[in-house]
N, C-alpha and C positions, 0 to 999 in steps of 0.2 A: 574368503575362504570360507567353504562350505564345509559344516560337519558332521559324518555322519555318524550315531547312533547306533549301537547293539549295547539289547541288554540280552543276558545271560544270566538263566534261571536253570535250579535243578532241584527235585526231590523223588521223595522218596516212598513207597511200598511196602509195608508190612502187614505180615497176616501170620495165625497160629492154631494153634487146638492141642486139646490135654485132655486127654482123658483118664480115667481115675479107674484101676484096675477093681474086681473085686476082694482083692488082695490087702488092700492096701495101698499097692503101687502107682504109679503113675504113669504115663508117656507124653508125652509132649513134642511137638514138631514144627518147625517154627522156619517160615521162609521170606528172604526180604528184600524186593530190585533197588540199587540205588542207581541216580545218576539218570531219573527219565526228566528231556528234557535236553539231557546235555549231550558232550558229545562222546560222553562213555559211561556205557550201564556194566556193574556189578551185578552180579546174583548169588544171596548171601544162604545155605540152608543150616540148622539145625536139628540137632534130636535128643533129647535127656530122656531117661528113667531113673526111678528114686523107686527102692523096694526094702517098706518096713522091714526093721526085726526089731526081734525082743527085748528087753536084758536083765534080768531073771537074776 
């Protein structure tokens, strides 16, 4: 009986960028591609912003 071997693998790629604003705030954007090499692929996007405030 001959058995056939099947190898399954999957990978992901992640990237992003962050900008520092002149008022001290930040804006971040990112993306992720999951399921590289597999039968299913998924894109995920993210965005985040922060604004500093002064407590007196």
